[in-house]
Each structure stands twice: as structure tokens, then as C-alpha cells.
C-alpha positions in Angstrom: 86.6 190.6 -46.8 87.8 191.4 -43.3 89.1 188.4 -41.3 88.7 186.0 -44.2 91.1 183.5 -45.6 90.7 181.0 -48.5 91.7 180.0 -51.9 90.6 179.9 -55.6 87.9 177.4 -56.4 86.8 179.3 -59.5 84.9 176.4 -61.2 83.2 175.1 -58.0 79.7 175.9 -59.3 80.3 174.3 -62.7 79.4 170.6 -63.1 81.4 168.0 -64.9 84.8 169.6 -64.4 87.8 167.2 -64.1 90.4 167.2 -61.4 91.8 169.6 -60.0 88.5 171.6 -60.5 86.1 168.9 -59.2 85.5 167.8 -55.6 87.8 164.8 -55.6 90.4 165.2 -52.8 93.0 163.7 -55.2 93.0 162.3 -58.7 90.9 159.2 -59.1 89.1 159.5 -55.8 85.4 159.9 -55.4 84.2 163.5 -55.2 83.3 164.8 -51.7 79.7 165.7 -51.0 79.3 169.5 -50.6 78.8 169.2 -46.8 82.0 167.1 -46.5 83.9 169.7 -48.5 82.7 172.7 -46.4 83.2 170.7 -43.1 86.8 170.2 -44.2 87.2 173.9 -44.9 85.7 174.8 -41.5 88.0 172.4 -39.7 91.1 174.1 -41.2 89.8 177.7 -40.5 89.0 178.5 -44.2 86.0 180.8 -44.5 86.2 182.2 -48.1 86.3 180.6 -51.6 86.9 182.6 -54.7 84.4 181.5 -57.4 83.5 182.6 -60.9 79.7 182.9 -61.7 79.2 184.0 -65.3 76.4 182.5 -67.4 73.7 181.6 -64.9 72.7 178.6 -67.1 76.0 177.0 -66.2 75.8 177.2 -62.4 72.3 177.8 -60.9 71.3 174.2 -60.9 74.4 173.1 -59.0 74.3 176.0 -56.6 71.7 175.1 -53.9 73.6 172.3 -52.0 76.8 174.3 -52.2 75.2 177.4 -50.8 73.4 175.5 -48.1 76.6 173.8 -47.0 78.7 176.9 -47.1 76.2 178.7 -44.9 76.1 175.8 -42.4 79.9 175.9 -42.1 80.5 179.6 -42.1 82.2 179.9 -45.5 81.6 182.9 -47.7 82.1 183.3 -51.5 84.2 185.9 -53.1 82.1 186.1 -56.3 83.8 187.0 -59.6 80.9 188.3 -61.6 82.6 188.9 -65.0 85.7 187.6 -66.7 87.9 189.3 -69.3 88.1 186.1 -71.4 84.3 185.8 -71.9 84.6 189.0 -74.0 87.7 187.9 -75.8 88.6 184.2 -76.6 85.2 182.9 -75.4 83.1 185.6 -77.2 81.9 183.2 -80.0 80.2 181.0 -77.4 78.8 183.9 -75.3 75.0 184.0 -74.8 75.0 187.8 -75.5 76.6 187.1 -79.0 74.1 187.7 -81.8 75.2 184.4 -83.4 73.9 182.6 -80.3 70.6 184.4 -80.2 71.9 187.3 -78.2 71.9 191.0 -78.9 75.5 192.1 -79.7 77.8 191.5 -82.6 80.8 193.4 -81.2 82.1 192.5 -77.7 83.4 196.0 -77.3 79.8 197.2 -76.9 79.3 195.3 -73.6 80.5 198.4 -71.8 78.1 200.9 -73.3 75.1 199.2 -75.0 72.1 199.6 -72.8 71.0 196.0 -73.4 74.4 194.7 -72.2 74.2 196.9 -69.1 70.8 195.5 -68.3 72.1 191.9 -68.9 75.0 192.6 -66.6 72.6 193.8 -63.9 70.5 190.7 -64.4 73.5 188.5 -63.9 74.4 190.3 -60.7 70.7 189.9 -59.6 70.9 186.2 -60.2 74.1 185.8 -58.2 72.6 187.8 -55.3 69.3 185.9 -55.4 70.9 182.5 -55.3 73.9 183.0 -53.0 72.4 185.7 -50.8 74.2 186.1 -47.4 77.0 183.7 -48.4 78.5 186.4 -50.6 81.3 187.9 -48.6 82.8 190.0 -51.4 82.2 190.9 -55.1 85.1 190.9 -57.5 83.7 192.8 -60.5 85.9 191.4 -63.2 88.7 188.8 -63.1 91.9 190.4 -64.3 90.2 193.4 -66.0 93.6 194.8 -66.9 93.9 192.2 -69.7 90.9 193.8 -71.5 92.3 197.3 -71.2 94.4 196.6 -74.3 95.0 197.8 -77.8 94.1 194.3 -79.1 90.7 194.3 -77.4 89.8 197.8 -78.5 91.4 197.4 -81.9 93.2 200.7 -81.8 96.2 201.7 -84.0 98.4 202.4 -81.0 98.6 203.1 -77.3 97.6 206.8 -77.4 94.6 209.0 -77.1 92.1 206.6 -78.9 92.8 203.8 -76.5 92.8 206.1 -73.5 89.5 207.6 -74.6 87.9 204.1 -74.9 89.1 203.0 -71.4 88.1 206.3 -69.8 84.9 206.8 -71.7 83.5 203.2 -71.5 85.3 200.9 -69.1 85.8 203.3 -66.2 82.1 204.4 -66.2 81.1 200.7 -66.5 83.0 199.8 -63.4 81.5 202.7 -61.5 78.0 201.9 -62.7 78.2 198.2 -61.8 79.8 198.8 -58.4 77.0 201.3 -57.6 74.4 198.8 -58.7 75.9 196.0 -56.5 75.9 198.3 -53.5 72.3 199.1 -54.1 71.2 195.4 -53.8 73.8 193.7 -51.6 75.8 194.7 -48.5 79.1 192.9 -49.4 82.1 195.1 -50.4 83.0 195.4 -54.1 86.5 195.2 -55.6 88.1 194.9 -59.0 91.4 193.4 -60.3 94.1 193.4 -61.1 96.2 196.5 -60.6 99.5 196.8 -62.5 101.7 199.3 -60.6 105.4 198.7 -61.6 107.9 198.3 -58.8 109.7 201.4 -60.0 106.6 203.5 -59.7 104.0 204.6 -62.3 105.2 206.8 -65.2 104.8 210.5 -65.1 101.7 212.0 -66.6 98.1 211.0 -66.1 97.7 210.2 -69.8 100.4 207.6 -69.9 98.7 204.2 -70.8 100.0 202.5 -67.6 98.2 205.1 -65.5 95.0 205.1 -67.7 94.5 201.3 -67.5 94.7 201.4 -63.8 91.9 204.0 -63.5 89.4 201.1 -63.6 90.6 200.2 -60.1 90.3 203.7 -58.6 86.7 204.5 -59.2 84.9 205.9 -56.1 82.4 203.1 -55.5 85.1 200.3 -55.3 85.9 199.3 -51.8 89.1 197.5 -52.6 91.4 196.5 -55.5 93.1 193.2 -56.3 96.5 192.0 -57.5 98.1 188.7 -58.5 101.2 187.3 -57.0 103.1 184.9 -59.1 106.8 184.1 -59.4 108.5 187.1 -57.8 110.6 186.8 -54.6 108.5 187.7 -51.6 110.3 191.0 -51.0 109.3 192.1 -54.5 105.8 191.0 -54.0 105.6 193.1 -50.8 107.1 196.1 -52.6 104.4 195.7 -55.3 101.7 195.5 -52.7 103.0 198.8 -51.2 103.1 200.5 -54.6 99.5 199.4 -55.4 98.2 200.6 -52.0 99.9 203.9 -52.5 98.6 204.3 -56.1 95.0 203.4 -55.6 94.5 204.6 -52.0 92.4 201.5 -51.5 92.9 198.3 -49.6 94.7 195.8 -51.8 94.1 192.1 -51.6 95.5 189.1 -53.5 93.0 187.6 -55.9 95.3 184.7 -56.8 98.8 183.6 -56.2 101.2 180.6 -56.2 104.9 180.3 -55.4 105.8 179.4 -59.0 106.0 181.5 -62.1 103.2 181.3 -64.7 103.9 179.0 -67.7 107.2 177.8 -66.3 108.4 174.7 -64.5 107.9 174.8 -60.7 111.0 175.6 -58.5 110.3 172.2 -56.9 110.3 168.8 -58.5 107.1 167.8 -56.9 104.0 169.6 -55.6 104.8 172.1 -52.8 106.0 169.9 -49.9 105.2 170.1 -46.3 105.0 172.4 -44.4 104.1 174.5 -47.5 106.5 177.3 -46.4 106.6 179.0 -49.8 102.8 179.6 -49.7 102.5 180.2 -46.0 105.0 183.1 -46.0 102.8 184.8 -48.6 99.7 184.1 -46.6 101.2 186.0 -43.7 102.6 188.9 -45.8 99.2 189.5 -47.3 97.3 189.1 -44.0 99.7 191.3 -42.0 100.5 193.8 -44.7 97.0 195.3 -45.0 94.2 196.2 -42.7 91.6 193.5 -42.1 93.8 190.3 -41.9 92.6 189.2 -45.3 94.4 186.1 -46.6 95.4 185.8 -50.3 93.7 183.3 -52.6 96.1 180.5 -53.4 95.7 179.1 -56.9 95.4 175.3 -57.1 98.6 173.3 -57.1 99.1 172.5 -60.7 102.9 172.2 -60.8 104.8 170.4 -62.2 102.7 170.0 -65.3 104.0 166.5 -65.9 102.9 165.2 -62.5 99.2 166.0 -62.4 98.3 163.0 -60.3 100.1 164.7 -57.4 98.4 168.1 -57.7 96.3 169.7 -54.9 92.8 170.5 -56.2 89.7 172.3 -54.9 88.9 169.6 -52.3 92.5 168.7 -51.3 93.1 169.1 -47.6 96.5 170.6 -48.5 94.8 173.7 -50.0 92.8 174.1 -46.8 95.8 173.8 -44.6 97.7 176.5 -46.5 94.8 179.0 -46.5 93.8 178.3 -42.9 97.2 179.0 -41.4 96.1 182.5 -40.2 92.9 181.4 -38.6 94.0 181.5 -34.9 95.8 184.8 -35.4 92.5 186.3 -36.8 90.6 185.2 -33.7 92.4 187.8 -31.6 92.0 190.8 -34.0 89.1 193.0 -33.0 88.8 195.3 -36.0 86.0 197.2 -34.2 88.7 198.6 -31.9 90.9 199.8 -34.7 90.8 203.5 -35.8 90.0 203.9 -39.4 92.1 201.9 -41.9 95.5 202.5 -40.4 98.8 202.6 -42.4 101.9 200.7 -43.4 104.0 200.1 -40.2 107.0 198.6 -41.9 109.4 201.4 -40.9 108.1 201.5 -37.3 109.5 198.0 -36.6 113.2 197.5 -35.8 115.3 194.4 -35.1 118.7 193.1 -35.9 119.3 191.0 -39.1 115.8 191.6 -40.6 115.2 190.5 -44.2 111.6 191.7 -44.6 108.9 193.4 -42.5 105.2 193.2 -43.6 102.9 195.1 -41.2 100.0 197.3 -40.7 98.9 199.4 -37.7 96.8 202.3 -36.5 98.8 203.6 -33.5 97.3 201.1 -31.1 97.3 197.9 -33.0 99.9 196.3 -35.2 99.9 193.1 -37.3 103.4 192.1 -38.4 105.4 189.4 -40.0 109.2 189.9 -39.5 111.6 187.7 -41.4 115.2 187.3 -40.2 118.4 186.0 -41.6 118.7 183.4 -38.8 116.5 181.4 -36.4 117.7 182.9 -33.1 115.3 184.9 -30.8 115.4 188.6 -31.5 114.6 191.8 -29.5 112.0 193.7 -31.6 111.2 197.4 -31.1 108.0 198.9 -32.3 107.5 202.7 -32.5 104.6 205.0 -33.1 102.2 203.7 -30.5 100.1 205.5 -28.0 101.5 205.2 -24.5 99.9 202.5 -22.4 99.7 198.7 -21.7 99.8 196.2 -24.5 99.7 192.5 -25.0 101.8 191.2 -27.9 101.0 187.7 -29.2 103.6 185.7 -31.1 102.7 183.0 -33.5 104.3 180.1 -35.3 103.9 181.1 -38.9 104.1 177.5 -40.2 101.5 175.9 -37.9 99.5 179.1 -37.1 99.6 178.4 -33.4 100.2 181.1 -30.7 103.5 180.4 -29.0 103.9 183.3 -26.6 102.2 186.4 -25.1 104.4 189.4 -24.0 102.9 192.0 -21.7 104.6 195.4 -22.3 104.1 199.1 -21.7 104.6 201.7 -24.4 106.6 204.7 -23.2 107.2 207.7 -25.5 105.5 205.7 -28.2 107.9 202.8 -28.1 107.7 199.1 -26.9 110.6 196.7 -26.6 109.8 193.0 -27.1 112.6 190.9 -25.6 113.6 187.5 -27.2 110.8 187.2 -29.7 110.6 183.6 -30.8 111.8 183.1 -34.4 110.6 180.0 -36.1 112.3 179.0 -39.4 113.5 182.5 -39.9 110.3 184.5 -39.2 108.1 185.8 -36.4 104.5 186.8 -36.5 103.2 189.4 -34.0 99.9 191.0 -33.0 100.0 194.1 -30.8 96.8 195.2 -29.1 96.1 197.4 -26.0 95.0 195.7 -22.8 93.9 198.8 -20.9 92.6 202.2 -21.7 95.1 203.5 -24.3 94.5 206.9 -25.9 93.3 206.8 -29.4 95.9 207.8 -32.0 95.3 210.6 -34.4 93.8 209.7 -37.7 95.8 209.6 -40.9 94.6 213.1 -41.6 96.0 214.4 -38.3 99.7 215.4 -38.0 102.0 213.7 -35.5 104.7 216.0 -34.2 107.9 214.1 -34.3 110.6 216.7 -34.5 111.4 220.1 -33.0 113.9 222.0 -35.1 115.6 225.5 -35.1 116.0 227.5 -38.3 119.7 228.4 -38.5 118.8 231.5 -40.5 116.1 233.0 -38.3 117.0 231.2 -35.0 113.3 230.4 -34.8 112.3 227.1 -33.2 109.2 225.2 -34.6 107.6 221.8 -34.6 107.7 219.7 -37.7 104.5 217.6 -38.2 104.8 214.4 -40.2 101.9 212.4 -41.5 101.7 208.7 -40.7 101.9 206.4 -43.6 104.1 208.7 -45.7 107.9 208.6 -46.1 110.2 211.6 -45.6 113.8 212.4 -46.1 115.6 214.3 -43.3 118.6 216.3 -44.3 120.7 217.6 -41.3 123.4 220.3 -41.6 125.9 220.2 -38.7 127.7 223.5 -38.0 
């Protein structure tokens, strides 16, 4: 997933789909040939599409030209191997259903019946065989949380019976499938979508809200996924932070749009140029987690009464939105980073900030800083190893680099004078330009404070771990 950016094209491999899911750039226009579509993606810097590949009978015939074109233009696929709806509303048409010549009567058995487990492996095999090296990531099940429910498991309530079914069948299934994918393909494996409430998860491991999230914490998953719809960007960032903390895994955005689900859009037409509502979310996601991974924008399907103006799979507008972080990503050498890093939001300081979305490892920092005005601002970044750095500033609407600032970190601090602010925000990438000592890992303490115990008069160092928040209480005598 690292250094990729793209959007949802979930039905790309299914033939006969109408706009916005076909390859017409706009309603009524002829469909693009696969090579023309992928050339357009490459031109905008898009190198990942999220696609759903369930029943192989529905997609294998259409796949070869798409795979060939994707490979030629450097585009990878984030493959969704299973969907919650295929075992719920679409179960009556499922090829595994006994009524259709399959082997199961009850969809709940898909997680434990050995025939279903083998059929799941066979589906994964088919995807790996046909798409091969164009698979950049596996998404085990789309929105799996919607199948961790009382309705699906037909339990009387939300207590032990439901918890036992999730823990005893769904959690082991996720681990088994993730292990199997790792055994046949090198791409990372994730699962979605996590539900971690903004106020924090409830106390007690057996509370349902904790149990249903266990399917995203299994050891063999490399990352977990969330959706972003509707909330203000500060709440979306807070949710990202909560999910990162809860799972301990990288969190990426499997789908998002700047409007609320099943409501009228906040704009009277499709999102207008320069697509600021989407692009701010592109940067928050890319800067707020290690790897500079763009979120997957859902197709523009708002407002519902104006479908002729939507942006579909092949619309250049979708590519422009997703590709905005391309130039930024060209400067990020993840091989020079130390481990995963940590949330750097509280290590960045400036006047009149509204929001900071950042990630760093003590020598590198990716950051979007939103302000309450458009004036240039001095920005201070703490927690860096001492040495020389180059700080690149970017226009978050066009994606272009606008300035490079050479600066030296002294006592862990750099001061960036007059950072250019464009339409209320600045994007920064901090990286060393000379030999800079490696920072400690997240497991190593960083000594920040020297304190004297007023009772014993003993002086000692207090070590704080990076990536964690602390409260300091000072008594003055």
C-alpha cells in the first residue's frame, strides 16, 4: 500500500455496468479502452484502484486487457476478495448456495464449513493467478463490521452468544484467510472497516463494540481500514487516531466522500473545482499515517437528481482528486524511515492552527497544517534528531512543490519561517539532508524531563515514550 493513491472502481472487472461504473468518461460518451483509462490514471499520478472480485465467473473473462494495461501504466489493484452483502442480501444468488447447485444452505456456515473454506481459498487463488503482480494490496472483506451483527447471526441479543460466534468463527476465519494469502502472494493484507467511537471504546473486552473490532486486530493482518463519510475533517482525523490506537495497525481509508451517506450533498452540483473538500481529505490520510497512502474516493454520485453530472470510474475528475499527492510521494524515501513512526500532531506548533495531521519517526515528518487564515506562518517542529534538514512545502490543491526550506535542528527543534499557506493550509515534508543520528524506536524511551522529588529531594530523569500522550501536573512551592 505504501506510496499509493487512487479511488474506488469496485465494478471495474464486471461487464455491462452502466455509468458511473462503466468506462465512459461522462454519461452518454463511448467507453474508454482499458489502455486509455490506465494512461489517464498514470498521467494524473494515480497508481491504485480498489476493485471487488467475488465470483470468478463474473470477472475473469474481462480481466486480461485490464490487467495488461494496468501493468503497462504502473497501476496496482487493491483487491476486495469478499463482501458482506454476498452472504446477506445477495445470498439467494450466491454460487455456494445449495439452491444454486452449491454446498451450503446457511450463509453463517461460510466461516466454519470446510467446503466453504476451500472455496474461499480457491477464489483467492483465482485472483492471484489472473492479477498476479498487479495486486498491490488485499482487502479481505468489504465492510466486514456489517456482518458482525445480531441480524446475521440470528442471536437473541448482543451478549455472549453473539460474542462467541464472532470470536469462535469470524475471527479465526480472518486469521486463516490472511495467513493463506500471505502463503501465496507478497502483497499486504488488510480488513475493514473498524468502528472505534470518537469517545473511545467502552470498558471491558466483552462489550460488543470491542468484540466486533477483533476481526481487524488478528496477528496476520498488515493493516486495517475505515470509511470516511459526512463528518467534519477534524472528527475524521480524530477517528483515524482512535482506530490507530485501538488496533495498533496502520489505518487506511477504504472509501470516502465529502458528503453524508443517503443524504443530499452539501453542494447543489457535483463537487466543483478545485475539489477542495476531497483534496483536504486526501492530504489528511496521506500525511496522517506512515506510507503516504491516499484514501479511496467513492465515485461522485451526488446529488442523486443530477446523475448526468456525476464523476464515474473513468472521469478525469476522479483521477485529479486521487493524484494530488503524487509529487509529494516522489520525495518520500520510506527505506530511510525507522520502523513505522508515530503520530506527530503534538510536535508541530504554529499560530492560529485549526488542524494538524502528521506522522514522523524522529528524522522524517509528513504534515498537513490547516490554519484559520491564508497568511504565511512560522511553524516549529519538535522531537527531531539534531542535524540538517530540507523541508519541502506543497500546494495542497495542485499538488505542486512551492518552496524548499533548509534548516538545522538544534535541541530537537526546527523553526520554519513564513511557511506558504494556500487557501488555509500548508503541506510539509521534512527529511534529513546529511548524516543525522537515527532516533530511538518507539520501544525506546526519550528523556524529556529532569525532575526533583520534593519529598526525598532526589533528582531523576523521566522517560516518555513517543506516540503516547501524558499529563504533567506541576506543584509550585
